[in-house]
C-alpha positions as CSV (number, residue, x, y, z in Angstrom):
1,X,-54.6,140.4,116.1
2,X,-56.5,137.1,117.3
3,X,-53.6,136.5,119.6
4,X,-54.0,139.8,121.3
5,X,-57.8,139.1,121.6
6,X,-57.1,135.8,123.3
7,X,-54.6,137.5,125.6
8,X,-57.4,140.0,126.7
9,X,-59.8,137.1,127.3
10,X,-57.1,135.4,129.4
11,X,-56.7,138.3,131.6
12,X,-60.4,138.9,131.9
13,X,-61.2,135.2,132.9
14,X,-58.5,135.3,135.4
15,X,-60.0,138.3,137.1
16,X,-63.5,137.3,137.0
17,X,-62.9,133.5,138.0
18,X,-62.9,134.1,141.7
19,X,-66.3,136.0,141.6
20,X,-67.6,133.2,139.5
21,X,-66.6,130.5,141.9
22,X,-67.9,132.5,144.9
23,X,-71.3,133.0,143.4
24,X,-71.8,129.4,142.0
25,X,-74.1,127.1,144.0
26,X,-72.2,124.5,146.2
27,X,-71.6,121.0,144.9
28,X,-72.4,120.5,141.1
29,X,-72.5,124.3,140.4
30,X,-68.9,124.7,141.7
31,X,-67.8,121.8,139.7
32,X,-69.3,123.1,136.5
33,X,-68.1,126.6,137.0
34,X,-64.6,125.4,138.0
35,X,-64.5,123.2,134.8
36,X,-65.6,126.2,132.7
37,X,-63.0,128.3,134.2
38,X,-60.3,125.8,133.5
39,X,-61.5,125.1,129.9
40,X,-61.9,128.6,128.8
41,X,-58.5,129.7,130.7
42,X,-56.6,126.7,129.0
43,X,-58.2,127.4,125.4
44,X,-57.3,131.0,125.7
45,X,-53.8,130.4,126.9
46,X,-53.1,127.7,124.1
47,X,-54.4,130.0,121.3
48,X,-52.5,133.1,122.8
49,X,-49.2,131.1,122.9
50,X,-49.4,128.8,119.6
51,X,-51.8,130.6,117.4
52,X,-49.8,129.7,114.3
53,X,-50.2,126.0,115.3
54,X,-53.9,125.9,116.6
55,X,-55.4,129.0,114.8
56,X,-56.0,126.9,111.5
57,X,-57.9,124.4,113.6
58,X,-60.2,127.1,114.9
59,X,-60.5,128.3,111.2
60,X,-61.7,125.1,109.9
61,X,-63.9,124.2,112.8
62,X,-66.3,127.1,114.0
63,X,-67.9,124.5,116.2
64,X,-65.0,125.0,118.5
65,X,-65.7,128.6,119.1
66,X,-69.4,127.7,119.7
67,X,-68.4,125.3,122.3
68,X,-66.1,127.8,124.0
69,X,-69.0,130.3,124.0
70,X,-71.2,127.9,125.7
71,X,-68.6,127.3,128.4
72,X,-68.2,130.9,128.9
73,X,-71.8,131.3,129.5
74,X,-71.6,129.1,132.5
75,X,-69.1,131.7,133.9
76,X,-71.4,134.5,132.9
77,X,-74.4,133.1,134.7
78,X,-72.3,132.5,137.9
79,X,-70.4,135.7,138.0
80,X,-73.1,138.0,136.5
81,X,-73.1,140.4,133.6
82,X,-71.8,143.2,135.9
83,X,-68.3,141.6,136.2
84,X,-65.4,141.8,134.1
85,X,-66.5,138.5,132.6
86,X,-69.0,140.4,130.3
87,X,-66.0,141.7,128.3
88,X,-65.0,138.2,127.5
89,X,-68.4,137.7,125.8
90,X,-67.8,140.9,123.7
91,X,-64.6,139.2,122.3
92,X,-66.4,136.1,120.8
93,X,-68.1,138.0,118.0
94,X,-64.7,140.1,117.5
95,X,-62.9,136.9,117.1
96,X,-65.7,135.4,114.8
97,X,-65.5,138.6,112.6
98,X,-61.6,138.3,112.3
99,X,-61.7,134.5,111.6
100,X,-64.9,133.8,109.7
101,X,-65.8,137.2,108.0
102,X,-69.1,138.9,108.3
103,X,-71.2,135.7,108.3
104,X,-69.4,134.4,111.3
105,X,-69.5,137.6,112.9
106,X,-73.3,137.9,112.5
107,X,-73.8,134.4,113.8
108,X,-71.7,134.6,116.8
109,X,-73.1,138.2,117.5
110,X,-76.4,136.9,117.5
111,X,-75.6,134.0,119.7
112,X,-73.8,135.9,122.2
113,X,-76.4,138.6,122.3
114,X,-79.1,136.0,122.9
115,X,-77.0,134.6,125.8
116,X,-76.6,138.0,127.4
117,X,-80.2,139.0,127.2
118,X,-81.2,135.5,128.8
119,X,-78.6,135.9,131.5
120,X,-79.7,139.5,132.1
121,X,-83.5,138.7,132.0
122,X,-82.8,135.6,134.6
123,X,-80.5,137.3,136.9
124,X,-82.4,140.6,137.1
125,X,-85.9,139.4,136.8
126,X,-86.8,140.9,140.3
127,X,-85.6,144.3,139.5
128,X,-86.9,146.8,136.9
129,X,-83.5,147.5,135.0
130,X,-83.8,150.1,132.2
131,X,-83.8,148.7,128.7
132,X,-80.7,150.5,127.8
133,X,-78.8,148.5,130.4
134,X,-80.1,145.2,129.0
135,X,-79.3,146.2,125.4
136,X,-75.8,147.6,126.0
137,X,-73.7,144.4,126.0
138,X,-75.8,142.9,123.0
139,X,-75.2,146.1,121.2
140,X,-71.4,146.0,122.0
141,X,-71.4,142.4,120.7
142,X,-72.8,143.6,117.4
143,X,-70.3,146.5,117.0
144,X,-67.6,143.9,118.0
145,X,-68.5,141.6,115.3
146,X,-68.8,144.4,112.7
147,X,-65.3,145.7,113.7
148,X,-63.7,142.2,113.4
149,X,-65.2,141.7,110.0
150,X,-64.1,145.2,108.9
151,X,-60.5,144.6,110.3
152,X,-60.4,141.2,108.4
153,X,-61.2,142.8,105.2
154,X,-58.6,145.7,105.6
155,X,-56.0,143.1,106.5
156,X,-56.9,141.0,103.6
157,X,-56.6,144.1,101.1
158,X,-53.4,145.2,102.7
159,X,-52.0,141.7,102.2
160,X,-53.1,141.7,98.6
161,X,-51.4,145.1,98.2
162,X,-48.3,144.0,99.8
163,X,-48.3,140.9,97.5
164,X,-48.8,143.1,94.6
165,X,-46.2,145.4,95.6
166,X,-43.6,142.4,96.1
167,X,-44.5,141.1,92.7
168,X,-43.8,144.6,91.1
169,X,-40.6,144.9,93.0
170,X,-39.4,141.4,91.9
171,X,-40.3,142.3,88.2
172,X,-38.4,145.5,88.5
173,X,-35.5,143.8,90.0
174,X,-35.5,141.2,87.3
175,X,-35.7,144.0,84.6
176,X,-32.8,145.9,86.2
177,X,-30.8,142.6,86.3
178,X,-31.5,142.2,82.7
179,X,-30.7,145.7,81.8
180,X,-27.4,145.4,83.8
181,X,-26.5,142.1,82.1
182,X,-27.3,143.6,78.7
183,X,-25.0,146.6,79.4
184,X,-22.3,144.3,80.7
185,X,-22.4,142.1,77.5
186,X,-22.4,145.2,75.3
187,X,-19.3,146.6,77.1
188,X,-17.4,143.1,76.8
189,X,-18.2,142.8,73.3
190,X,-17.3,146.4,72.6
191,X,-13.9,146.0,74.4
192,X,-13.0,142.4,73.0
193,X,-14.7,141.0,70.0
194,X,-15.7,144.2,68.3
195,X,-12.2,145.6,68.5
196,X,-10.7,142.2,67.3
197,X,-13.2,142.1,64.3
198,X,-12.2,145.7,63.6
199,X,-8.6,144.6,63.4
200,X,-9.4,141.6,61.2
201,X,-11.3,144.1,58.8
202,X,-8.2,146.2,58.7
203,X,-5.9,143.3,58.1
204,X,-8.3,142.0,55.4
205,X,-8.1,145.4,53.7
206,X,-4.3,145.5,53.8
207,X,-4.4,141.9,52.3
208,X,-6.8,142.7,49.4
209,X,-4.6,145.9,48.7
210,X,-1.6,143.8,48.6
211,X,-3.1,141.1,46.3
212,X,-4.5,143.5,43.9
213,X,-1.1,145.3,43.2
214,X,0.6,145.0,39.9
215,X,3.3,142.9,41.3
216,X,2.2,141.3,44.6
217,X,4.6,140.3,47.0
218,X,4.1,136.7,48.0
219,X,5.8,137.1,51.4
220,X,3.7,140.2,52.4
221,X,0.6,138.4,51.3
222,X,1.4,135.3,53.4
223,X,2.3,137.7,56.6
224,X,-1.0,139.5,56.1
225,X,-3.1,136.4,55.6
226,X,-1.5,135.0,58.9
227,X,-2.5,138.3,60.6
228,X,-6.1,137.7,59.4
229,X,-5.9,134.2,60.7
230,X,-4.6,135.1,64.0
231,X,-7.1,138.0,64.5
232,X,-10.0,135.7,63.7
233,X,-8.8,133.0,65.9
234,X,-8.6,135.8,68.7
235,X,-12.1,136.8,68.1
236,X,-13.3,133.2,68.2
237,X,-11.3,132.7,71.5
238,X,-12.9,136.0,72.9
239,X,-16.3,135.0,72.0
240,X,-15.8,131.6,73.6
241,X,-14.6,133.5,76.8
242,X,-18.0,135.5,76.8
243,X,-20.0,132.6,76.4
244,X,-18.0,130.8,79.2
245,X,-18.5,133.9,81.3
246,X,-22.2,133.9,80.6
247,X,-22.5,130.3,81.8
248,X,-20.3,130.4,84.9
249,X,-21.0,134.2,86.1
250,X,-18.0,134.7,88.5
251,X,-19.1,136.3,91.5
252,X,-18.1,139.8,92.8
253,X,-16.4,138.5,95.7
254,X,-14.2,135.9,94.0
255,X,-10.8,135.7,95.1
256,X,-8.5,138.4,93.4
257,X,-5.7,136.1,92.6
258,X,-2.3,137.7,92.6
259,X,-2.2,141.0,94.3
260,X,0.2,142.7,91.8
261,X,-1.3,141.5,88.5
262,X,-2.6,145.0,87.8
263,X,0.7,146.5,88.0
264,X,2.5,143.7,86.1
265,X,-0.1,143.9,83.4
266,X,-0.3,147.7,82.8
267,X,3.3,147.9,81.4
268,X,2.8,145.0,79.3
269,X,-0.4,146.4,78.0
270,X,1.3,149.8,77.1
271,X,4.3,148.1,75.6
272,X,2.2,145.8,73.4
273,X,0.0,148.6,72.3
274,X,3.0,150.5,71.2
275,X,4.4,147.4,69.3
276,X,1.0,146.9,67.6
277,X,0.2,150.4,66.6
278,X,3.5,152.3,66.7
279,X,2.1,154.9,68.9
280,X,4.4,155.7,71.8
281,X,3.0,155.0,75.2
282,X,4.9,155.5,78.4
283,X,3.9,154.1,81.9
284,X,4.9,155.4,85.2
285,X,3.8,154.7,88.9
286,X,4.0,156.8,92.0
287,X,3.4,156.0,95.5
288,X,3.0,159.2,97.4
289,X,3.2,158.0,101.0
290,X,6.4,156.0,100.6
291,X,8.9,158.1,99.0
292,X,8.4,159.2,95.4
293,X,8.2,157.9,91.8
294,X,9.2,154.5,90.4
295,X,9.0,152.7,93.7
296,X,7.9,149.4,92.0
297,X,4.7,147.3,91.9
298,X,5.8,145.4,95.0
299,X,4.6,148.5,97.2
300,X,1.3,149.1,95.3
301,X,-2.0,147.9,96.8
302,X,-3.5,144.7,95.9
303,X,-6.7,144.8,93.9
304,X,-9.4,142.2,93.3
305,X,-9.6,140.5,90.0
306,X,-12.8,142.2,88.8
307,X,-11.5,145.6,89.5
308,X,-8.1,144.8,87.8
309,X,-10.2,143.5,84.8
310,X,-12.3,146.9,84.6
311,X,-9.4,149.1,85.1
312,X,-7.3,147.3,82.5
313,X,-10.4,147.6,80.0
314,X,-10.6,151.4,80.7
315,X,-7.0,151.7,80.0
316,X,-7.2,149.7,76.6
317,X,-10.3,151.8,75.5
318,X,-8.5,155.2,76.3
319,X,-5.5,153.9,74.3
320,X,-7.7,152.8,71.2
321,X,-9.4,156.0,71.3
322,X,-6.1,158.0,71.3
323,X,-5.0,156.1,68.3
324,X,-8.2,155.8,66.3
325,X,-9.9,159.1,66.9
326,X,-7.5,161.6,68.7
327,X,-4.7,161.4,66.0
328,X,-2.3,161.6,69.2
329,X,1.4,161.4,68.7
330,X,2.2,160.4,72.4
331,X,0.2,158.8,75.2
332,X,1.1,158.9,78.9
333,X,-0.4,156.4,81.4
334,X,0.3,156.8,85.1
335,X,-0.7,155.2,88.4
336,X,-0.5,157.0,91.7
337,X,-1.6,156.3,95.2
338,X,-2.6,159.3,97.4
339,X,-3.2,157.9,100.9
340,X,-6.3,155.8,100.6
341,X,-7.0,156.8,96.8
342,X,-5.7,155.1,93.8
343,X,-5.5,157.2,90.7
344,X,-5.1,156.1,87.2
345,X,-4.6,158.5,84.4
346,X,-4.2,158.2,80.6
347,X,-3.4,161.5,78.7
348,X,-2.7,161.8,75.0
349,X,-1.6,164.8,72.9
350,X,-4.4,164.6,70.5
351,X,-7.0,167.0,69.2
352,X,-9.3,166.2,72.2
353,X,-13.0,165.7,72.5
354,X,-15.3,167.7,70.2
355,X,-17.1,170.5,71.8
356,X,-20.5,169.6,73.3
357,X,-19.6,165.9,73.7
358,X,-22.1,164.0,76.0
359,X,-22.8,160.6,76.7
360,X,-26.4,160.8,75.4
361,X,-25.1,162.2,72.1
362,X,-22.5,159.4,71.8
363,X,-25.0,156.7,72.6
364,X,-27.4,158.2,70.1
365,X,-24.6,158.3,67.5
366,X,-23.6,154.6,68.0
367,X,-20.4,155.4,70.0
368,X,-20.3,153.4,73.2
369,X,-16.6,153.5,74.2
370,X,-16.9,156.2,76.7
371,X,-20.2,154.9,77.9
372,X,-18.7,151.6,78.6
373,X,-15.7,153.4,80.5
374,X,-18.1,155.3,82.8
375,X,-20.0,152.0,83.4
376,X,-17.0,150.2,84.3
377,X,-15.9,152.8,86.6
378,X,-19.2,152.7,88.5
379,X,-19.1,148.9,88.7
380,X,-15.9,149.1,90.8
381,X,-17.0,152.1,92.7
382,X,-14.6,154.6,91.2
383,X,-15.1,158.1,89.9
384,X,-14.1,158.8,86.3
385,X,-13.3,162.2,84.7
386,X,-12.8,162.6,81.0
387,X,-11.8,165.8,79.4
388,X,-8.7,168.0,79.1
389,X,-7.8,168.1,82.7
390,X,-4.9,170.4,83.7
391,X,-3.4,170.0,80.1
392,X,-3.4,172.7,77.4
393,X,-4.5,170.0,74.6
394,X,-5.5,166.4,74.3
395,X,-7.7,164.3,76.5
396,X,-7.1,163.1,79.8
397,X,-8.9,160.1,81.4
398,X,-8.7,160.1,85.2
399,X,-10.1,157.3,87.3
400,X,-9.9,157.6,91.1
401,X,-10.8,154.5,93.2
402,X,-11.0,154.5,97.0
403,X,-9.0,151.6,98.3
404,X,-11.1,151.3,101.4
405,X,-14.3,150.6,99.2
406,X,-15.7,147.1,98.8
407,X,-14.1,146.9,95.2
408,X,-10.8,148.1,96.3
409,X,-8.5,146.8,99.0
410,X,-7.5,148.1,102.5
411,X,-4.2,149.9,102.3
412,X,-3.1,148.3,105.5
413,X,-2.8,145.0,103.2
414,X,0.0,146.4,101.2
415,X,3.2,144.5,101.2
416,X,6.1,145.8,103.3
């Protein structure tokens, strides 16, 4: 705003300078007026162009504005109060109000009003001008000073409000980041360490039952003890991975690694789950735009590593739910590509979800598996549906991921 005021001053001085020079007395008068024109014009130009650089200097030294006011009075005396130069004098208290608050506005408004009254009384002493004409410009100076002080206070309050809003937004962003990190840790612990520890507990229960039998089998006890040991070491390794992930924090745009790892790991995941639990799990893939089922993973789209990790975790959670809660006898896992849409389905023939199941009720009851699946799908920009689907019984988990999304890949990047 101060820069705009100096721009206005610059224009008014340029317009009034010829009249001031013509009305000046020959000799010394012309030199003084010329010097005043150059000084006031250059000061206004410099502050208009580089206010950020020279504005603090004017703020620290009010005497510079007072000196500028005195130089401007030479022009005012020479050109007269009826020229456009009179508007330059009104800018001085406005600037003082913007820069020095109400005290500076009052001081410079008084100084400029006094100069205007003296000039008016000197130049129009031979005429009986109405008193309203004599008080017009001094009154405008007072009004301009009050306006400058008021605008300064409004801008300072606006700046304080903006700073407070920025602080609140930063705190909210930090709180959201902490909440998101806590949710991520809860998902990772639920899908890794918690399940492994649950397996350790089951293996320990089996070991205790075998050891308390009437005729304990030493080989079976050894096998179960080795199972407990392996599970405990796996839990320790998963805990270390979580701690490492906390310290390294892999970025979302990190390289995806091998493009077909998702499709190589899904069959291994289902076969390992069948070997560990005895629950039959079948896996099939389908690429609709290239000729039918069982086309092989070489034709499937590449996926980033974070997306692959989330999809595999959703599949693992769905399999665990089918084994532990649904009493299923068979699970089918399928992956299909429909144009630009990747669809992953996990369907079991179990008893299905209880009526009235919602995420809020599951959270309140301490069951976070489905909640973690929904959050993981949201992380990769996918849509997830959990329910019966088009089947008569059981539960179907369907994840649909747009391949053109930031977390998916462009279908044009598929291998030929």
